[in-house]
N, CA and C atoms as an extended XYZ file, in Angstrom:
312
Properties=species:S:1:pos:R:3:atomname:S:1:resname:S:1:resid:I:1 pbc="F F F"
N       -35.974       18.597       29.541 N   VAL     1
C       -35.317       17.587       28.843 CA  VAL     1
C       -33.988       17.120       29.524 C   VAL     1
N       -33.740       16.094       29.918 N   THR     2
C       -32.470       15.638       30.561 CA  THR     2
C       -31.909       14.648       29.672 C   THR     2
N       -30.601       14.064       30.254 N   GLY     3
C       -29.843       13.237       29.333 CA  GLY     3
C       -30.745       11.953       29.400 C   GLY     3
N       -31.489       11.594       30.255 N   GLU     4
C       -32.168       10.267       30.234 CA  GLU     4
C       -33.437       10.384       29.597 C   GLU     4
N       -34.043       11.402       28.921 N   THR     5
C       -34.991       11.794       28.346 CA  THR     5
C       -34.929       11.214       26.880 C   THR     5
N       -35.973       10.372       26.316 N   CYS     6
C       -36.014        9.741       24.893 CA  CYS     6
C       -36.886       10.597       24.182 C   CYS     6
N       -36.560       11.384       23.281 N   LEU     7
C       -37.276       12.285       22.437 CA  LEU     7
C       -37.973       11.938       21.190 C   LEU     7
N       -37.593       10.701       20.708 N   GLY     8
C       -38.060       10.141       19.532 CA  GLY     8
C       -37.328        8.929       18.943 C   GLY     8
N       -37.157        8.386       18.128 N   HIS     9
C       -36.813        7.326       17.318 CA  HIS     9
C       -36.872        7.587       15.888 C   HIS     9
N       -35.924        6.843       15.294 N   VAL    10
C       -35.686        6.736       13.946 CA  VAL    10
C       -35.267        5.384       13.211 C   VAL    10
N       -35.793        4.950       12.295 N   ALA    11
C       -35.369        3.724       11.378 CA  ALA    11
C       -34.669        3.946       10.386 C   ALA    11
N       -33.616        3.687        9.936 N   ALA    12
C       -32.793        3.704        8.740 CA  ALA    12
C       -32.160        2.616        8.522 C   ALA    12
N       -32.024        2.219        7.187 N   ARG    13
C       -31.054        1.055        6.816 CA  ARG    13
C       -29.811        1.763        6.612 C   ARG    13
N       -28.681        1.062        6.927 N   LEU    14
C       -27.216        1.551        6.965 CA  LEU    14
C       -26.907        1.735        5.346 C   LEU    14
N       -27.113        0.602        4.698 N   LEU    15
C       -26.892        0.801        3.405 CA  LEU    15
C       -27.431        1.901        2.618 C   LEU    15
N       -28.801        2.095        2.896 N   ASP    16
C       -29.516        2.925        2.253 CA  ASP    16
C       -29.017        4.417        2.741 C   ASP    16
N       -28.829        4.471        3.873 N   ALA    17
C       -27.935        5.822        4.289 CA  ALA    17
C       -26.880        5.977        3.576 C   ALA    17
N       -26.033        4.984        3.509 N   ILE    18
C       -24.667        5.041        2.885 CA  ILE    18
C       -24.811        5.655        1.424 C   ILE    18
N       -25.804        4.812        0.854 N   ALA    19
C       -26.077        4.959       -0.519 CA  ALA    19
C       -26.580        6.471       -0.846 C   ALA    19
N       -27.602        7.033       -0.113 N   ALA    20
C       -28.010        8.174       -0.152 CA  ALA    20
C       -26.899        9.473       -0.248 C   ALA    20
N       -25.791        9.159        0.413 N   GLY    21
C       -24.617       10.122        0.702 CA  GLY    21
C       -23.562       10.126       -0.399 C   GLY    21
N       -24.072        9.366       -1.530 N   ARG    22
C       -23.385        9.464       -2.738 CA  ARG    22
C       -24.094        9.696       -3.996 C   ARG    22
N       -23.490       10.317       -5.084 N   GLU    23
C       -24.389       10.542       -5.953 CA  GLU    23
C       -24.159        9.515       -7.180 C   GLU    23
N       -25.331        8.746       -7.218 N   LEU    24
C       -25.110        7.512       -8.290 CA  LEU    24
C       -25.850        7.717       -9.302 C   LEU    24
N       -25.320        7.528      -10.505 N   SER    25
C       -25.746        7.667      -11.988 CA  SER    25
C       -26.853        6.445      -11.801 C   SER    25
N       -27.537        6.163      -13.190 N   LEU    26
C       -28.296        5.067      -13.327 CA  LEU    26
C       -27.260        3.808      -13.391 C   LEU    26
N       -26.340        3.854      -13.954 N   GLY    27
C       -25.160        2.668      -14.202 CA  GLY    27
C       -24.735        2.189      -13.018 C   GLY    27
N       -24.580        3.229      -11.882 N   TRP    28
C       -24.162        2.628      -10.496 CA  TRP    28
C       -25.205        2.200       -9.820 C   TRP    28
N       -26.404        2.599      -10.005 N   GLN    29
C       -27.577        2.052       -9.216 CA  GLN    29
C       -27.772        0.577       -9.884 C   GLN    29
N       -27.546        0.264      -11.211 N   ALA    30
C       -27.738       -1.163      -11.882 CA  ALA    30
C       -26.765       -1.767      -10.806 C   ALA    30
N       -25.557       -1.571      -10.913 N   VAL    31
C       -24.207       -2.030      -10.392 CA  VAL    31
C       -24.831       -2.610       -8.995 C   VAL    31
N       -25.140       -1.744       -7.961 N   LEU    32
C       -25.978       -1.947       -6.891 CA  LEU    32
C       -26.782       -2.939       -6.737 C   LEU    32
N       -27.797       -2.806       -7.658 N   ARG    33
C       -28.893       -3.973       -7.644 CA  ARG    33
C       -28.392       -5.400       -8.135 C   ARG    33
N       -27.208       -5.299       -8.809 N   GLN    34
C       -26.933       -6.551       -9.352 CA  GLN    34
C       -25.912       -7.032       -8.122 C   GLN    34
N       -25.501       -6.437       -7.177 N   SER    35
C       -24.667       -6.966       -6.083 CA  SER    35
C       -25.197       -7.422       -4.947 C   SER    35
N       -25.660       -8.453       -4.566 N   PRO    36
C       -26.561       -9.018       -3.559 CA  PRO    36
C       -25.773       -8.992       -2.315 C   PRO    36
N       -24.717       -9.236       -2.151 N   ALA    37
C       -23.810       -9.363       -0.783 CA  ALA    37
C       -23.503       -8.045       -0.507 C   ALA    37
N       -23.648       -7.828        0.787 N   VAL    38
C       -23.004       -6.611        1.773 CA  VAL    38
C       -21.886       -6.029        1.260 C   VAL    38
N       -20.762       -7.220        1.413 N   PRO    39
C       -19.190       -6.305        0.996 CA  PRO    39
C       -19.188       -5.986       -0.510 C   PRO    39
N       -19.878       -6.513       -1.340 N   ASP    40
C       -19.847       -6.207       -2.622 CA  ASP    40
C       -20.303       -4.846       -2.855 C   ASP    40
N       -21.478       -4.651       -2.048 N   ARG    41
C       -22.343       -3.267       -2.257 CA  ARG    41
C       -21.490       -2.265       -1.546 C   ARG    41
N       -20.790       -2.619       -0.453 N   LEU    42
C       -19.740       -1.377        0.266 CA  LEU    42
C       -18.728       -1.327       -0.717 C   LEU    42
N       -18.294       -2.163       -1.365 N   ALA    43
C       -17.252       -2.082       -2.358 CA  ALA    43
C       -17.480       -1.121       -3.162 C   ALA    43
N       -18.898       -1.240       -3.840 N   VAL    44
C       -19.328       -0.378       -5.076 CA  VAL    44
C       -19.345        1.233       -4.338 C   VAL    44
N       -20.092        1.104       -3.108 N   LEU    45
C       -20.250        2.390       -2.332 CA  LEU    45
C       -18.949        3.183       -2.163 C   LEU    45
N       -17.933        2.462       -1.859 N   SER    46
C       -16.662        3.002       -1.596 CA  SER    46
C       -15.732        3.481       -2.846 C   SER    46
N       -16.333        3.392       -3.984 N   ASP    47
C       -15.594        3.645       -5.238 CA  ASP    47
C       -15.116        5.222       -4.970 C   ASP    47
N       -13.944        5.386       -5.358 N   SER    48
C       -13.297        6.942       -5.234 CA  SER    48
C       -14.019        7.676       -6.306 C   SER    48
N       -14.741        6.937       -7.432 N   ARG    49
C       -15.065        7.708       -8.549 CA  ARG    49
C       -16.517        8.468       -8.275 C   ARG    49
N       -17.101        7.967       -7.203 N   LEU    50
C       -18.426        8.628       -6.598 CA  LEU    50
C       -18.186        9.665       -5.987 C   LEU    50
N       -18.718       10.683       -6.150 N   ARG    51
C       -18.792       11.846       -5.513 CA  ARG    51
C       -19.905       11.963       -4.414 C   ARG    51
N       -19.377       12.640       -3.197 N   ALA    52
C       -20.224       12.484       -1.854 CA  ALA    52
C       -21.352       13.629       -2.333 C   ALA    52
N       -22.492       13.270       -1.558 N   ARG    53
C       -23.790       14.139       -1.443 CA  ARG    53
C       -23.973       14.590       -0.157 C   ARG    53
N       -24.459       15.899        0.014 N   PRO    54
C       -24.629       16.229        1.323 CA  PRO    54
C       -25.665       15.219        2.106 C   PRO    54
N       -25.257       15.120        3.432 N   ALA    55
C       -26.077       14.122        4.545 CA  ALA    55
C       -27.356       14.295        4.381 C   ALA    55
N       -28.129       13.179        4.207 N   CYS    56
C       -29.612       13.224        4.184 CA  CYS    56
C       -30.302       13.127        5.496 C   CYS    56
N       -31.548       13.890        5.402 N   SER    57
C       -32.160       13.742        6.818 CA  SER    57
C       -33.312       12.749        7.055 C   SER    57
N       -33.439       12.160        8.061 N   TYR    58
C       -34.316       11.305        8.369 CA  TYR    58
C       -35.438       11.698        9.487 C   TYR    58
N       -36.728       11.803        9.330 N   ARG    59
C       -37.854       12.517       10.400 CA  ARG    59
C       -37.596       11.734       11.692 C   ARG    59
N       -37.699       12.331       12.646 N   LEU    60
C       -37.687       11.814       14.061 CA  LEU    60
C       -39.055       11.385       14.388 C   LEU    60
N       -39.477       10.377       14.622 N   GLY    61
C       -40.694       10.158       15.165 CA  GLY    61
C       -40.920        9.905       16.438 C   GLY    61
N       -42.280       10.254       17.048 N   ALA    62
C       -42.421       10.474       18.507 CA  ALA    62
C       -42.463        8.975       19.120 C   ALA    62
N       -42.020        8.905       20.370 N   VAL    63
C       -42.046        7.549       21.046 CA  VAL    63
C       -43.477        7.422       21.544 C   VAL    63
N       -43.913        6.126       21.162 N   PRO    64
C       -45.397        5.819       21.411 CA  PRO    64
C       -45.961        6.182       22.669 C   PRO    64
N       -46.919        6.936       22.736 N   GLY    65
C       -47.279        7.400       24.318 CA  GLY    65
C       -47.132        8.759       24.398 C   GLY    65
N       -46.204        8.946       23.781 N   GLN    66
C       -45.514       10.544       23.963 CA  GLN    66
C       -45.618       11.404       22.894 C   GLN    66
N       -46.671       11.324       21.990 N   GLU    67
C       -46.851       11.892       20.789 CA  GLU    67
C       -47.034       13.532       20.875 C   GLU    67
N       -47.756       13.855       22.145 N   ARG    68
C       -47.908       15.205       22.347 CA  ARG    68
C       -46.803       15.825       23.396 C   ARG    68
N       -45.897       15.029       23.837 N   SER    69
C       -44.951       15.537       24.637 CA  SER    69
C       -43.903       16.653       24.316 C   SER    69
N       -43.428       16.419       23.042 N   TYR    70
C       -42.687       17.419       22.307 CA  TYR    70
C       -42.798       17.623       21.032 C   TYR    70
N       -42.804       18.655       20.276 N   ASP    71
C       -42.917       19.149       19.026 CA  ASP    71
C       -41.813       18.652       18.181 C   ASP    71
N       -42.060       17.365       17.476 N   LEU    72
C       -41.101       16.823       16.784 CA  LEU    72
C       -41.253       17.462       15.017 C   LEU    72
N       -41.987       18.376       14.868 N   SER    73
C       -42.331       18.563       13.473 CA  SER    73
C       -40.961       19.173       12.649 C   SER    73
N       -40.187       19.697       13.409 N   ARG    74
C       -38.701       20.293       12.514 CA  ARG    74
C       -37.761       19.477       12.738 C   ARG    74
N       -38.056       18.195       13.794 N   ALA    75
C       -36.622       17.611       14.219 CA  ALA    75
C       -36.411       16.586       13.053 C   ALA    75
N       -35.039       16.490       12.928 N   ALA    76
C       -34.445       15.402       12.110 CA  ALA    76
C       -33.222       14.919       12.497 C   ALA    76
N       -32.821       13.598       12.129 N   VAL    77
C       -31.559       13.124       12.278 CA  VAL    77
C       -30.752       13.031       10.876 C   VAL    77
N       -29.517       13.342       11.123 N   PHE    78
C       -28.770       13.391        9.757 CA  PHE    78
C       -27.487       12.134       10.042 C   PHE    78
N       -27.418       11.317        8.866 N   PHE    79
C       -26.338       10.247        8.864 CA  PHE    79
C       -25.526       10.832        7.856 C   PHE    79
N       -24.220       10.678        8.337 N   LEU    80
C       -23.042       11.002        7.613 CA  LEU    80
C       -22.023        9.671        7.674 C   LEU    80
N       -22.011        8.723        6.593 N   ALA    81
C       -20.782        7.880        7.010 CA  ALA    81
C       -19.775        7.873        5.834 C   ALA    81
N       -18.577        7.847        6.444 N   GLU    82
C       -17.279        7.540        5.666 CA  GLU    82
C       -16.916        6.285        5.414 C   GLU    82
N       -16.774        5.891        4.124 N   LEU    83
C       -16.090        4.470        4.003 CA  LEU    83
C       -14.657        4.691        3.273 C   LEU    83
N       -14.145        3.783        3.916 N   PRO    84
C       -12.668        3.906        3.300 CA  PRO    84
C       -12.523        3.338        1.805 C   PRO    84
N       -11.731        3.586        0.944 N   SER    85
C       -11.754        3.050       -0.367 CA  SER    85
C       -11.635        1.482       -0.327 C   SER    85
N       -12.007        0.872       -1.028 N   PHE    86
C       -11.948       -0.799       -1.097 CA  PHE    86
C       -10.724       -1.262       -1.124 C   PHE    86
N        -9.639       -0.556       -1.714 N   GLU    87
C        -8.111       -1.116       -1.914 CA  GLU    87
C        -7.753       -0.900       -0.401 C   GLU    87
N        -7.942       -0.065        0.445 N   GLU    88
C        -7.585        0.401        1.757 CA  GLU    88
C        -8.110       -0.661        2.801 C   GLU    88
N        -9.425       -1.020        2.288 N   ALA    89
C       -10.097       -1.826        3.600 CA  ALA    89
C        -9.784       -3.193        3.496 C   ALA    89
N        -9.289       -3.601        2.287 N   VAL    90
C        -9.333       -5.213        2.029 CA  VAL    90
C        -7.766       -5.299        2.003 C   VAL    90
N        -7.368       -6.308        2.998 N   SER    91
C        -6.038       -6.693        3.230 CA  SER    91
C        -5.225       -7.378        1.728 C   SER    91
N        -4.171       -7.226        1.719 N   PRO    92
C        -3.336       -7.719        0.520 CA  PRO    92
C        -3.549       -9.438        0.216 C   PRO    92
N        -3.596       -9.951        1.510 N   GLU    93
C        -3.676      -11.292        1.294 CA  GLU    93
C        -5.173      -11.740        0.560 C   GLU    93
N        -6.370      -11.013        1.138 N   ARG    94
C        -7.624      -11.288        0.630 CA  ARG    94
C        -7.926      -10.772       -0.738 C   ARG    94
N        -7.065       -9.675       -0.793 N   ARG    95
C        -7.097       -8.996       -2.360 CA  ARG    95
C        -6.541      -10.112       -3.452 C   ARG    95
N        -5.487      -10.765       -2.940 N   ASP    96
C        -4.890      -11.606       -4.032 CA  ASP    96
C        -5.734      -13.077       -3.890 C   ASP    96
N        -6.362      -13.344       -2.941 N   ALA    97
C        -7.076      -14.566       -2.732 CA  ALA    97
C        -7.565      -15.253       -4.041 C   ALA    97
N        -8.161      -14.889       -4.795 N   GLY    98
C        -8.373      -15.667       -6.263 CA  GLY    98
C        -7.491      -15.496       -7.279 C   GLY    98
N        -6.508      -14.913       -7.374 N   HIS    99
C        -5.356      -14.483       -8.309 CA  HIS    99
C        -4.342      -15.638       -8.225 C   HIS    99
N        -4.216      -16.151       -9.434 N   ALA   100
C        -2.731      -17.103       -9.279 CA  ALA   100
C        -1.757      -16.131       -9.316 C   ALA   100
N        -0.527      -16.635       -8.549 N   ARG   101
C         0.472      -15.965       -8.602 CA  ARG   101
C         1.577      -16.681       -9.571 C   ARG   101
N         2.399      -15.832      -10.154 N   SER   102
C         3.475      -16.388      -11.043 CA  SER   102
C         4.763      -16.889      -10.163 C   SER   102
N         5.362      -18.232      -10.749 N   LEU   103
C         6.369      -18.533       -9.924 CA  LEU   103
C         7.738      -18.038      -10.473 C   LEU   103
N         8.652      -17.633      -10.001 N   ARG   104
C         9.853      -17.214      -10.867 CA  ARG   104
C        10.961      -18.040      -10.292 C   ARG   104
């Protein structure tokens, strides 16, 4: 095996990997289902009230044509994504964008 060798491949949706790293109650799962926009889903997943869960593993699949080259039966890839809290990630101008400001 060299640095140029491709051992296998894995396919994972980023939002699914991020969601798998959080403990989501039925209520939080419902909120995610009702949030179709990606920024809204990321905001929900970055909520500080959600506890982290250990990184989940994804099976590594063999490269087509090289199924017998390597034993990948115990190979896995782990995704761990850290999200900043929504309040830190959104600029004050954008956060205040839909709110009327009082004039003094």
